[in-house]
C-alpha positions as CSV (number, residue, x, y, z in Angstrom):
1,X,-77.7,12.7,-192.4
2,X,-77.2,16.3,-192.3
3,X,-76.9,17.7,-195.9
4,X,-75.3,21.0,-196.5
5,X,-77.1,23.4,-198.8
6,X,-75.0,25.2,-201.4
7,X,-74.2,28.8,-200.4
8,X,-75.8,31.2,-202.8
9,X,-73.8,34.3,-201.9
10,X,-70.4,32.9,-202.9
11,X,-71.8,31.7,-206.2
12,X,-73.3,35.2,-206.9
13,X,-70.0,36.9,-205.9
14,X,-68.0,34.6,-208.2
15,X,-70.5,35.3,-211.1
16,X,-70.3,39.1,-210.6
17,X,-66.5,38.9,-210.5
18,X,-66.4,36.9,-213.7
19,X,-68.7,39.4,-215.4
20,X,-66.7,42.4,-214.3
21,X,-63.4,40.7,-215.3
22,X,-64.9,40.0,-218.8
23,X,-66.1,43.6,-219.2
24,X,-62.7,44.9,-218.1
25,X,-60.9,42.5,-220.4
26,X,-63.1,43.1,-223.5
27,X,-62.8,46.9,-223.0
28,X,-59.0,46.8,-222.4
29,X,-58.5,44.9,-225.6
30,X,-60.9,47.1,-227.6
31,X,-59.2,50.4,-226.5
32,X,-55.7,48.9,-226.1
33,X,-55.5,50.3,-222.6
34,X,-55.6,48.1,-219.5
35,X,-56.1,51.2,-217.3
36,X,-59.0,52.6,-219.3
37,X,-61.1,52.9,-216.1
38,X,-58.7,55.2,-214.3
39,X,-59.6,58.9,-214.9
40,X,-56.1,60.2,-214.5
41,X,-53.6,62.0,-216.7
42,X,-50.2,62.8,-215.4
43,X,-47.8,62.9,-218.3
44,X,-45.5,65.9,-218.3
45,X,-44.9,67.6,-221.7
46,X,-41.4,68.1,-223.0
47,X,-42.5,71.6,-224.1
48,X,-45.8,73.4,-224.7
49,X,-46.4,75.8,-227.7
50,X,-49.1,78.4,-227.0
51,X,-50.5,80.2,-230.1
52,X,-52.5,83.3,-229.2
53,X,-54.0,85.7,-231.8
54,X,-51.2,85.2,-234.3
55,X,-48.3,85.1,-231.8
56,X,-46.6,82.0,-230.5
57,X,-44.5,81.2,-227.4
58,X,-42.7,78.0,-226.5
59,X,-42.9,77.1,-222.8
60,X,-40.0,74.9,-221.5
61,X,-39.9,72.9,-218.4
62,X,-39.0,75.1,-215.4
63,X,-40.9,78.2,-216.6
64,X,-43.9,79.5,-214.7
65,X,-46.1,79.4,-217.8
66,X,-45.1,75.8,-218.4
67,X,-46.0,74.7,-214.9
68,X,-49.4,76.5,-215.1
69,X,-50.4,75.0,-218.5
70,X,-49.0,71.5,-217.7
71,X,-51.1,71.3,-214.5
72,X,-54.2,72.5,-216.4
73,X,-53.6,69.7,-218.9
74,X,-53.4,67.2,-216.1
75,X,-56.7,68.5,-214.7
76,X,-58.7,68.7,-217.9
77,X,-57.4,65.6,-219.8
78,X,-58.4,63.5,-216.8
79,X,-62.1,64.0,-217.5
80,X,-63.2,62.5,-220.9
81,X,-66.8,62.9,-221.8
82,X,-67.2,61.6,-225.4
83,X,-65.6,60.3,-228.6
84,X,-67.4,62.1,-231.5
85,X,-67.0,60.2,-234.7
86,X,-66.9,62.3,-237.8
87,X,-65.0,65.2,-236.2
88,X,-61.4,66.0,-237.2
89,X,-58.9,68.8,-237.2
90,X,-57.9,69.6,-240.8
91,X,-54.5,71.0,-241.7
92,X,-56.2,74.2,-242.8
93,X,-58.0,74.6,-239.5
94,X,-54.8,73.8,-237.6
95,X,-52.8,76.4,-239.6
96,X,-55.6,79.0,-239.1
97,X,-55.6,78.4,-235.3
98,X,-51.8,78.9,-235.3
99,X,-52.0,82.0,-237.5
100,X,-55.0,83.8,-236.1
101,X,-56.6,81.8,-233.3
102,X,-55.8,80.3,-230.0
103,X,-54.3,76.8,-229.6
104,X,-52.3,74.8,-227.0
105,X,-49.9,72.2,-228.4
106,X,-48.4,69.9,-225.8
107,X,-45.4,68.0,-227.1
108,X,-44.0,64.8,-225.4
109,X,-40.7,62.9,-225.7
110,X,-42.6,59.7,-226.4
111,X,-46.3,58.9,-227.1
112,X,-48.5,59.3,-224.1
113,X,-52.0,58.0,-223.5
114,X,-55.2,59.6,-222.2
115,X,-56.9,56.8,-220.2
116,X,-60.5,56.4,-221.3
117,X,-62.9,53.8,-222.6
118,X,-62.4,55.2,-226.1
119,X,-59.8,54.1,-228.6
120,X,-57.7,57.3,-228.6
121,X,-54.2,56.2,-229.6
122,X,-51.1,57.3,-227.7
123,X,-49.6,60.4,-229.2
124,X,-46.4,62.5,-228.9
125,X,-48.5,65.7,-229.3
126,X,-51.9,66.9,-228.3
127,X,-53.8,69.8,-229.8
128,X,-56.3,71.7,-227.7
129,X,-58.1,74.4,-229.7
130,X,-59.1,77.4,-227.6
131,X,-61.0,79.3,-230.3
132,X,-63.4,78.3,-233.0
133,X,-65.8,75.4,-233.4
134,X,-63.7,72.7,-231.7
135,X,-63.1,74.8,-228.6
136,X,-66.8,75.2,-228.0
137,X,-67.0,71.4,-227.9
138,X,-64.0,71.0,-225.5
139,X,-62.0,68.8,-227.8
140,X,-58.5,67.5,-227.8
141,X,-56.8,65.9,-230.8
142,X,-53.8,63.6,-231.0
143,X,-51.1,63.6,-233.7
144,X,-53.3,62.0,-236.3
145,X,-55.9,64.8,-235.8
146,X,-58.7,62.3,-236.6
147,X,-61.5,61.6,-234.1
148,X,-60.9,63.7,-231.0
149,X,-61.8,63.2,-227.4
150,X,-64.4,65.6,-226.0
151,X,-63.5,66.6,-222.4
152,X,-65.9,67.5,-219.7
153,X,-64.5,71.0,-219.8
154,X,-61.3,72.8,-221.0
155,X,-61.8,75.6,-218.6
156,X,-58.5,75.0,-216.7
157,X,-56.5,74.9,-219.9
158,X,-58.2,78.0,-221.3
159,X,-57.7,80.0,-218.0
160,X,-54.0,78.9,-217.8
161,X,-53.4,79.8,-221.4
162,X,-55.0,83.2,-220.9
163,X,-52.8,83.8,-217.8
164,X,-49.7,82.8,-219.7
165,X,-50.6,84.9,-222.7
166,X,-51.0,88.0,-220.4
167,X,-47.7,87.1,-218.6
168,X,-45.9,86.8,-222.0
169,X,-47.5,89.9,-223.5
170,X,-49.2,88.0,-226.3
171,X,-52.1,89.5,-228.2
172,X,-51.4,93.1,-227.3
173,X,-51.6,95.7,-230.0
């Protein structure tokens, strides 16, 4: 009689698939995001407020400044680096950034999500400080202003904000 030996490769592939599915499922439940593994961000803001050295401008859909900053948000929010526990954006710091510093506030019609393996809840507004301690750490905060995400870099957002500030005449004596 000719006995067939069990094939090892299919068994290993099934085991790997089951492990990957378990990791994906556990992470998806933990962060409440089934697409946590996709490093993309494509939500368009309803409007964007730019605070620059004590001045503020609201950028609406259709303006050149809006397009520039919205594309920069897409680029930088797609690259999450860390989730630093213990950091937060206080009301005092937020008001200081609005009054004297530099800050981008992206407002959305409904809560949007930044896909990552961190539990960063969907939010109708994101705060991106461009001056001060949080800016040096490349942080973005959601509406609760609790634990932020640290991005790989906020260079595109900072460059776009500076271009818009110059275009709008912000920060000139």
